[in-house]
N, C-alpha and C positions, 0 to 999 in steps of 0.2 A: 981834574975834570977837564974835558975837551971843550973847546969853544965852539959855538954854534956854527961858525965859518968852517971849521974843520970837519964837523959832521956833515955839512952840506956838501963838501968835496968829494964824499964817497961815492955818490950816484954817478949815472951816466949823463952826459950832457945832451941836449937836443941834436947837436950835430953828430954825436956819436950814434945816437939811435937811428938817425937818418941813414948814415952810412951802413950801419948793421942790416937795417931794412932792405937797403938797395942791394947789399951782397947777398941776402937771403932770396930776394926776388930774382936775382941774376942766376943763383944756383937753382932755383926751382924752375925758371923758365928753360935752363939748359937741360935739366933732368927730364922735363916734360917733352922737350923736342927729341931727346934720345928715345923716350919710351914710345913716342908717336912714330918715329922712324922704324923701330922695331915691330910695332903692331903692323904698320904699313907693308913692311917686307913680308911679314907672316902671312897677312891677307892676300898679297900679290902671289906668294908661293902657293897657298891653297888654291887660289883661282886657277893658276897655271896647271897644278896638278889635276884639278877637276876637268879642266878643258883637254888635257893630255889623255886622261882616261876615257873621256867621251870619244875623242878621235880613235883610240886604239880599239875601243869596242866596236865602233861603227865599221872600221876596216876589218876587223876580226869576223864580224858577222856577214859581211859582203863577201869576203874571201871563203868563208866557209860554205855559204850558200852556193857559190859557184863551183867550188870543188865537189858538193854534192849534187851537181846538176844531173837531171834524168831526162832521157829522150821520151818523154811522155806527154803528148798534146792534151789538151783539155777542152771542154766545152763551156762557154761563157753563159751568163744568164739569159742570152737570147738564143742559146743553142747553137751557136757558131763555133767552129773548131779553131782553136787558137794554138800555134805551135808551142813546142816545149819551151822555146826561148823566143821572147819578142823584145826588141829594143830599138831605140832611134826614133820613137814616134814624137814625143814631145817633153819638155823639161819636167812637167808634172808627173810624167810616168816614164822613168828613165828606162826601166828593164823590169820584165816579168819573166819568171822561169818556174819549172817544176824541179823540186829537190827532193832527194831521199834522205834517209837517215833521221826522220822526224821522230824525236824520242817519245816513248810511250811508257813512262814509269808506272802508270796505273794499270797496265795491261788491258786497255780497252780494245774492243774488236773494231779495228780500223786500219787503213793504209798506212804505211811509214812515209807515204809521199805528201807533200803539201805544195801549195801555190804561193809563191813569194814574189812581192813586187816592191821596187824602190822608186821614189819620186821626190820632188822638191815642193815643199809647201813655204812659199817665201824664201827665207835664207836657211830652212831646216830641212835636213835630209831624213826622209820618213820611210820606214819599213812597214809593210802590210803583208799579213799572212792569212790565206784561206784554209781552213782546215779540210774543206771538200774541195777535190779537184774540179769536178764537174758541178758547176753551181747552178743554183735556181734562182728565180726572181727574189730579190730582197736579201741576197747573200751579203752579209757584210764582213769585212775583214777585221782582224785585230792589228790595231796601228800602233806604232811606237815612234817617237821622235828620238833619232839617234844622234844627230850632230847639228849643232846650230852654227851660224857664221859662214855657211856655204854660198859662194858666189855662182860658180858654175860647175857642172859635172859633164865630162865629155868621155865617151866610150868608143873604142874600135874593136873590131872582131876579126880574127885571122881565119880564113876559110880553108877548105882542104888543098886548094891549089897554092896556098901561101901568100894570098892577096888580102889586104886589109879592107874592111868593109865599115862604113859608118852606121849601117842599120843591119838588123837581123830579124828575119830572114833577108837575104841580099835582094836588092830590087830586081836583079837579073835571074832570080830563081825561077825555074820552069813551073808553071801553075800545075797544080795537081800532084807534084812529086814532093814528098817530104823534104824539108830543108836540111835535115840533120843538125848537128851542132858544130860551132866553131872549135878550132884547135886551142885558141887562146884568146883572151880579153885583155886590152889595155884600158886602165882606168886612170883619168886624170881629174883631180879635183882641185879647184881654186878655192882657198879658204882666206878669210879675211885676217886671221892670226897666223896660220901656218904657212900660207903661200901655196906654191904649187906642190901637189902631192900625187906621184905617179906610181902606179902598180901594174906589173904585167903578170898576169895570172894564166898559167898553163891548165887547161882544162882536162878532165879525165877522158881516156880513150883516144 
């Protein structure tokens, strides 16, 4: 028969329990830190992917609208004639243009032309579309926010003589004569995340 002293020696001492708990706590903290790092990395990658997709979509839409540029003036809600392309007025109205190729999947009786405008609303690049070219009072566009984090947007336009213009129509355009369309557009966007983004777009015709 074993003595009471021998039976008591079979358990853990308080010191051994404290050491075991300390080791378990250290392992748990290390594992949590590793898991948190993985989750943070995944979240950062998802955010980067979303921001990149947003940038690509905005540039794609702007590029497509310019490539579909049509030399068709419009009348605004006040009845005044506006050129097919107007740009360089103010940051909140960067560029307005008439574009062709407006998809009509339902086969409605309407033109394939639309009026499109881009502007800045705070730090967001916004695209507006008017289904009717010649507008009436109260006409409201369909607006969509394309890109956030935009600091500035600069544009230049190459005229028929090969000179770059900051506005379109050029300030030197003869009154009463249709200004026509530029040969190319240079677009420079300064973005808080992506920095300086430059595109040179050759226009049709």
